[in-house]
C-alpha positions as CSV (number, residue, x, y, z in Angstrom):
1,M,180.7,118.4,70.3
2,S,180.0,122.1,71.2
3,F,181.4,123.1,67.8
4,I,179.2,120.9,65.7
5,G,176.1,120.6,68.0
6,G,173.5,122.8,69.5
7,Y,171.2,122.1,72.5
8,V,167.7,123.6,72.8
9,C,166.7,123.4,76.5
10,Q,163.2,122.5,77.6
11,K,162.9,125.6,79.7
12,E,164.0,129.0,78.4
13,Y,166.0,131.2,80.8
14,N,166.6,134.8,79.6
15,F,166.7,138.3,80.8
16,E,163.2,139.1,79.6
17,D,163.5,142.9,79.7
18,L,165.9,142.7,76.7
19,T,164.4,142.9,73.2
20,V,164.8,140.0,70.8
21,Y,167.4,141.8,68.8
22,E,169.4,142.8,71.9
23,H,169.4,139.3,73.1
24,M,170.5,137.9,69.7
25,K,173.2,140.6,69.3
26,F,174.6,139.6,72.7
27,M,174.6,135.9,71.9
28,A,176.1,136.4,68.4
29,R,178.9,138.5,69.8
30,L,180.0,135.7,72.2
31,K,179.1,132.6,70.2
32,M,180.0,133.4,66.6
33,D,183.4,133.7,65.1
34,R,185.2,136.7,66.6
35,N,186.8,137.5,63.3
36,M,183.4,138.1,61.8
37,T,182.5,141.8,61.2
38,D,179.6,143.4,62.9
39,M,177.8,143.8,59.6
40,D,178.0,140.1,59.0
41,R,176.7,139.3,62.4
42,H,173.9,141.7,62.0
43,Q,172.9,140.1,58.6
44,N,173.2,136.6,60.1
45,I,170.8,137.6,62.9
46,L,168.3,139.0,60.4
47,N,168.5,135.8,58.2
48,I,167.9,133.5,61.2
49,V,165.0,135.5,62.7
50,K,163.4,135.7,59.3
51,S,163.7,131.9,58.8
52,L,162.0,131.4,62.2
53,S,159.3,134.0,61.5
54,L,160.5,136.4,64.3
55,S,161.4,139.4,62.1
56,H,158.3,141.3,63.2
57,R,159.2,140.8,66.9
58,L,162.8,142.1,66.7
59,Q,162.1,145.1,68.9
60,A,159.7,143.4,71.2
61,T,160.8,142.5,74.8
62,I,161.2,138.8,75.5
63,H,158.6,138.8,78.2
64,S,156.0,139.9,75.7
65,L,156.6,136.9,73.4
66,S,154.3,133.9,73.3
67,G,155.4,130.5,74.3
68,G,156.0,129.4,70.7
69,Q,158.0,132.6,70.0
70,K,160.2,132.1,73.0
71,K,160.9,128.5,71.9
72,R,161.9,129.8,68.4
73,L,164.1,132.5,70.0
74,T,165.9,129.7,71.9
75,L,166.3,127.8,68.7
76,A,167.6,130.9,66.9
77,V,170.4,131.3,69.4
78,Q,171.6,127.8,68.7
79,L,171.5,128.4,65.0
80,L,174.0,131.2,65.3
81,T,176.9,128.8,65.2
82,E,175.3,126.8,62.3
83,P,175.5,123.4,64.1
84,K,175.3,120.2,62.1
85,I,173.5,118.4,64.9
86,L,170.6,119.9,66.9
87,F,169.5,118.4,70.2
88,C,166.0,119.5,71.3
89,D,164.8,118.6,74.8
90,E,161.0,118.4,74.6
91,P,160.6,121.3,72.2
92,T,156.8,121.2,72.3
93,T,156.4,121.1,76.1
94,G,154.2,124.0,77.4
95,L,153.0,125.0,73.9
96,D,149.5,124.9,72.5
97,S,148.8,122.5,69.6
98,Y,149.2,125.2,67.0
99,S,152.5,126.5,68.4
100,A,153.8,123.0,68.9
101,E,153.1,122.1,65.3
102,Q,154.8,125.3,64.1
103,V,158.0,124.5,66.0
104,V,158.1,120.9,64.8
105,R,157.6,122.0,61.2
106,L,160.5,124.4,61.6
107,L,162.7,121.6,62.9
108,R,161.5,119.6,59.9
109,S,162.6,122.3,57.5
110,L,166.0,122.4,59.2
111,A,166.4,118.7,58.8
112,N,165.5,119.1,55.1
113,D,168.3,121.6,54.8
114,G,170.8,118.9,55.9
115,K,170.9,119.3,59.7
116,M,170.5,116.3,62.0
117,V,167.7,117.1,64.4
118,I,167.3,114.8,67.5
119,C,164.3,115.5,69.8
120,S,162.8,114.0,72.9
121,I,159.1,114.4,72.9
122,H,156.1,113.1,74.9
123,Q,152.7,112.1,73.5
124,P,152.9,114.0,70.2
125,A,149.8,114.5,68.1
126,S,149.6,112.5,64.9
127,G,150.3,115.6,62.8
128,I,153.4,116.3,64.7
129,F,154.7,112.7,64.9
130,E,154.4,112.4,61.1
131,N,157.2,115.0,60.7
132,F,159.8,112.7,62.1
133,D,161.8,110.2,59.9
134,D,162.8,107.8,62.6
135,A,161.7,107.1,66.2
136,T,163.0,105.4,69.3
137,L,160.2,104.5,71.7
138,L,161.2,103.8,75.3
139,A,159.2,101.7,77.7
140,S,159.1,101.8,81.5
141,G,162.6,101.7,83.0
142,G,164.2,103.2,79.9
143,K,164.0,100.0,77.9
144,M,163.9,100.3,74.2
145,A,160.5,99.2,72.8
146,Y,161.1,100.2,69.2
147,H,163.8,101.9,67.0
148,G,163.3,102.5,63.3
149,P,161.3,104.4,60.7
150,V,158.1,106.1,61.8
151,A,156.2,104.6,58.9
152,S,156.9,101.1,60.1
153,I,155.7,101.5,63.7
154,N,152.1,100.3,63.1
155,S,153.1,97.2,61.3
156,Y,155.8,96.4,64.0
157,F,153.4,96.6,66.9
158,S,150.7,94.7,65.0
159,E,153.2,91.8,64.6
160,N,154.5,92.2,68.2
161,S,151.3,93.1,70.0
162,V,150.8,92.5,73.6
163,P,149.0,89.1,74.2
164,F,145.3,89.4,75.2
165,H,145.8,87.8,78.6
166,T,148.5,90.3,79.4
167,E,146.3,93.2,78.5
168,L,143.5,91.7,80.6
169,G,145.8,91.2,83.6
170,W,147.1,94.7,83.6
171,L,143.6,96.2,83.1
172,F,142.4,94.2,86.0
173,W,145.4,95.3,88.0
174,R,144.7,99.0,87.3
175,A,141.0,98.6,88.2
176,S,142.0,97.1,91.5
177,I,144.5,99.9,92.3
178,L,141.8,102.5,91.4
179,Y,139.4,100.7,93.7
180,K,141.9,100.6,96.5
181,H,142.6,104.4,96.2
182,T,138.8,105.2,96.2
183,Y,137.6,102.6,98.7
184,K,136.4,105.4,101.0
185,A,133.9,106.5,98.4
186,S,132.3,103.0,98.6
187,L,131.4,103.6,102.3
188,L,128.1,105.4,101.5
189,P,126.9,102.8,99.0
190,F,127.8,100.1,101.6
191,V,125.8,101.8,104.3
192,A,122.9,102.3,101.9
193,Y,123.0,98.6,100.9
194,L,123.1,97.5,104.5
195,M,120.1,99.7,105.3
196,V,118.1,98.2,102.4
197,F,119.2,94.8,103.6
198,L,117.7,95.5,107.0
199,V,114.5,97.2,105.7
200,V,113.9,94.2,103.4
201,S,114.7,91.5,105.9
202,I,113.4,92.7,109.3
203,P,109.6,92.8,108.5
204,Y,109.8,89.1,107.5
205,Y,111.4,87.9,110.7
206,G,109.4,85.0,112.2
207,I,106.3,85.3,109.9
208,I,107.2,83.0,107.1
209,K,105.4,79.8,108.1
210,A,103.6,76.9,106.6
211,N,100.2,78.5,106.6
212,Q,98.0,80.7,104.5
213,E,99.6,84.0,105.7
214,G,103.1,82.5,105.2
215,V,102.5,81.9,101.5
216,Q,102.0,85.6,100.9
217,N,104.9,86.5,103.0
218,M,107.1,84.0,101.3
219,I,106.4,85.0,97.7
220,G,106.5,88.7,98.7
221,F,110.0,88.4,100.3
222,L,111.4,86.4,97.3
223,N,110.1,88.9,94.9
224,I,111.5,92.0,96.7
225,F,114.7,90.1,97.2
226,T,115.0,89.3,93.5
227,T,114.2,92.9,92.6
228,Q,116.8,94.3,95.0
229,V,119.6,92.0,93.8
230,M,118.8,93.0,90.2
231,Y,118.7,96.8,90.8
232,S,121.8,96.8,93.1
233,A,123.9,95.1,90.5
234,L,122.5,97.2,87.6
235,S,122.8,100.6,89.3
236,S,126.5,99.9,90.3
237,V,127.7,99.5,86.7
238,V,125.4,101.6,84.5
239,N,127.7,104.7,84.9
240,V,131.0,102.9,84.4
241,V,131.5,103.2,80.7
242,P,130.3,106.9,80.3
243,E,132.6,108.0,83.1
244,E,135.6,106.2,81.6
245,M,134.8,106.7,77.9
246,P,137.3,109.6,77.3
247,V,140.2,107.6,78.7
248,F,139.0,104.5,76.9
249,I,138.9,106.3,73.6
250,Q,142.3,107.8,74.0
251,E,144.0,104.6,75.1
252,T,142.4,102.3,72.5
253,T,143.2,104.9,69.8
254,D,146.8,104.8,70.9
255,G,146.7,101.0,70.7
256,V,147.4,100.5,74.4
257,Y,144.9,97.7,74.6
258,S,141.9,96.3,72.7
259,P,138.3,97.3,73.3
260,V,137.5,93.6,74.0
261,A,140.1,93.5,76.8
262,F,138.7,96.6,78.4
263,Y,135.2,95.3,78.6
264,V,136.2,91.8,79.7
265,S,138.4,93.2,82.5
266,K,135.6,95.5,83.6
267,A,133.1,92.7,83.7
268,C,135.4,90.3,85.5
269,F,136.3,93.0,88.1
270,M,132.8,94.0,88.8
271,L,131.6,90.4,89.0
272,S,134.4,89.5,91.4
273,Q,133.0,92.1,93.7
274,F,129.4,91.2,93.3
275,S,130.1,87.5,93.8
276,S,131.1,88.2,97.4
277,S,128.2,90.5,98.1
278,C,125.6,88.2,96.5
279,L,126.9,85.1,98.3
280,S,126.3,87.0,101.6
281,F,122.9,88.4,100.5
282,G,121.9,84.9,99.4
283,L,122.3,83.8,103.0
284,V,119.5,86.2,103.9
285,V,117.0,84.0,102.2
286,S,118.3,80.9,103.9
287,V,118.1,82.3,107.4
288,F,114.8,84.2,107.1
289,I,112.8,81.6,105.2
290,Q,112.7,78.9,107.9
291,T,110.1,76.4,108.8
292,S,111.8,74.2,111.3
293,E,114.8,74.0,113.6
294,F,118.2,73.7,111.9
295,S,121.7,72.9,113.0
296,S,123.2,75.0,115.8
297,S,126.2,76.2,113.8
298,C,126.8,77.4,110.3
299,Q,130.0,76.5,108.5
300,I,130.4,78.5,105.3
301,I,133.7,78.0,103.6
302,R,134.5,80.4,100.9
303,S,137.7,81.4,99.1
304,D,137.9,84.9,97.7
305,V,137.6,85.2,93.9
306,S,140.8,87.3,94.1
307,I,142.7,89.5,96.4
308,F,140.7,92.4,95.0
309,T,137.5,91.3,96.7
310,V,138.7,91.8,100.3
311,N,136.3,94.7,100.8
312,M,133.4,92.7,99.6
313,S,134.4,89.9,101.9
314,I,134.2,92.3,104.8
315,Q,130.7,93.1,103.7
316,E,129.8,89.4,103.5
317,I,130.9,88.9,107.2
318,I,128.9,91.9,108.3
319,F,125.7,90.9,106.4
320,M,126.0,87.3,107.7
321,S,126.5,88.6,111.3
322,F,123.4,90.7,111.0
323,A,121.3,87.9,109.6
324,L,122.4,85.4,112.3
325,T,121.9,88.0,115.0
326,I,118.4,88.9,113.9
327,T,117.1,85.4,113.4
328,G,119.1,83.6,116.0
329,L,119.3,80.6,113.6
330,N,122.0,79.1,111.4
331,R,121.6,77.1,108.1
332,T,123.5,74.3,106.5
333,L,126.0,74.9,103.8
334,S,123.9,73.1,101.2
335,D,120.9,75.3,101.8
336,Y,123.2,78.4,101.6
337,V,124.7,77.2,98.3
338,T,121.4,76.3,96.6
339,V,120.1,79.8,97.3
340,A,123.3,81.5,96.3
341,V,123.5,79.9,92.9
342,P,120.4,81.6,91.3
343,T,121.3,84.8,93.2
344,L,124.7,84.9,91.6
345,L,123.4,84.1,88.2
346,L,120.9,86.9,88.5
347,T,123.7,89.2,89.5
348,F,125.9,88.2,86.6
349,T,123.1,88.8,84.2
350,S,122.2,92.2,85.7
351,V,125.9,93.3,85.5
352,G,126.0,92.3,81.8
353,Y,122.7,94.1,81.1
354,G,124.1,97.1,83.0
355,F,127.2,97.1,80.8
356,F,125.1,96.9,77.7
357,L,123.1,100.0,78.8
358,S,126.3,101.8,79.9
359,S,127.9,101.2,76.5
360,A,124.8,101.9,74.4
361,F,123.8,105.2,76.0
362,K,125.9,108.3,76.8
363,S,124.1,109.2,80.0
364,V,121.6,107.9,82.6
365,D,119.0,110.3,81.2
366,T,119.0,108.6,77.8
367,Y,119.4,105.1,79.3
368,S,116.2,105.6,81.4
369,L,114.1,106.1,78.2
370,F,114.8,102.5,77.2
371,G,116.0,100.8,80.4
372,V,113.3,101.7,82.9
373,P,110.3,100.5,80.9
374,F,112.1,97.2,80.1
375,E,113.0,96.7,83.8
376,I,109.4,97.4,84.9
377,C,108.1,94.8,82.4
378,A,110.8,92.4,83.6
379,V,109.7,92.6,87.2
380,L,106.1,92.4,86.2
381,L,106.7,89.1,84.3
382,T,108.3,87.4,87.4
383,G,104.8,86.3,88.2
384,L,104.0,88.1,91.5
385,S,101.6,90.7,90.1
386,L,100.5,88.7,87.1
387,K,99.4,85.1,86.8
388,L,101.6,84.0,83.9
389,D,99.5,81.0,83.0
390,S,96.5,83.3,82.2
391,M,98.5,85.2,79.5
392,P,97.3,84.6,75.9
393,W,99.5,82.5,73.7
394,Y,100.8,85.4,71.7
395,S,102.3,87.1,74.8
396,A,103.0,84.2,77.1
397,W,106.5,83.9,75.7
398,L,107.5,87.3,76.9
399,K,108.3,86.0,80.4
400,Y,111.4,84.2,78.9
401,L,112.8,87.7,78.1
402,S,112.7,88.6,81.8
403,F,115.9,87.6,83.4
404,P,114.7,88.1,87.0
405,Y,111.9,85.7,86.2
406,Y,114.4,82.8,86.2
407,A,115.8,83.7,89.6
408,Y,112.4,84.2,91.1
409,E,111.1,80.9,89.9
410,S,114.3,79.1,91.0
411,L,114.1,80.5,94.5
412,N,110.4,79.6,94.8
413,I,111.1,76.0,93.7
414,I,114.0,75.7,96.1
415,E,112.1,77.0,99.2
416,W,108.7,75.5,98.6
417,A,110.2,72.1,98.0
418,K,111.0,72.1,101.7
419,F,107.3,72.2,102.7
420,S,105.5,68.9,103.3
421,H,102.2,70.6,103.7
422,I,100.6,74.0,104.2
423,S,97.9,74.6,106.9
424,K,94.3,74.9,105.6
425,Y,95.5,73.4,102.3
426,S,95.8,69.8,103.4
427,N,94.0,68.3,100.4
428,Q,96.5,69.8,98.0
429,K,99.6,68.1,96.8
430,P,102.7,68.7,99.0
431,G,104.3,72.0,98.1
432,P,103.3,74.1,95.1
433,R,106.1,73.9,92.5
434,F,105.8,77.3,90.8
435,S,105.2,80.8,92.0
436,S,102.4,81.5,89.5
437,D,100.4,78.6,91.0
438,L,100.6,80.3,94.4
439,V,99.3,83.6,93.0
């Protein structure tokens, strides 16, 4: 094999104080036919360095050469014996894009001259990859994923593409691994969320009652609760796409997975986290908005959405413990579930809206030009600061574009339905049905 083949190493090892000609002369004397005259060796060296565009660097020392020139010098040494087969171990490694393309074009010209050139190469640019006739692609573990003409690769993988559910599963797996590696970074948001939880909840302890003052306290708490859930979910996902866009573009361009699989996996992973948090936060409403004595124990049975929501489950336990400690009361499972449903739906909608903004705008600065005015209008149209029934017919429909409106109305209906009467309002029908009526 040594007589018909040449091997170009990935890393060049030379005495770099020698000049290019001195190095080539030394190698020629030991590698070429010993019966060849010195003149023939000299002429052969000149022909080879000329074909590799190294003639102008013959008297330069090796350490002064660029990375691409050193790679060509290594190739020149192998061409001294005129091998029929040339093995190249990652010939473009360590080279800039221009030098890498020059080396591959040189190998292409050698192949055109009748030599068999076999290369191992990692992540070649499209312009480099097109120079190859055939390709063998290896998957994890050295398993062969493809072998055949380069021109047929796209059609092959189009016909044998990875199923959507497989893409989705592995994207979800990677998201969970990344979350596991960066869970410490979630500590600060967790503490901040807990502080907001306390600030929102503590002022309402023991003051939501069936009287005139309790009405204002009730609708105020429900409104700030709804707003907090919306902004917590929204702010947690609005930066996801801009931060991951470079990787997303690279991997979708390479055909690793489809854009749809990426967005669906992101949405599912974020929602799996928020589901746990919102179920716990929904309990806040249940334990703070009380008008009578309830059962002495709370039995809340929940199975995790997946193994990736363990961290959120810990948050749930902590939030529940705080709520039960502050109020000293428990609530039935049915009360907990009825409050959790609109809370979860609001969270899912907020996450979806956040993904829309994250995909539509490159940065938070540009997103705020559109998002913030819309969100202010959405909160206004919940009905706390504006009597919705008083709006003229041509603008009354705008409330249906406000997704927190639906959660706010639902929570009001759920909680006020538990009142049989309100003090100082005994002539009214039991329990107002809509928050706009209360305002």
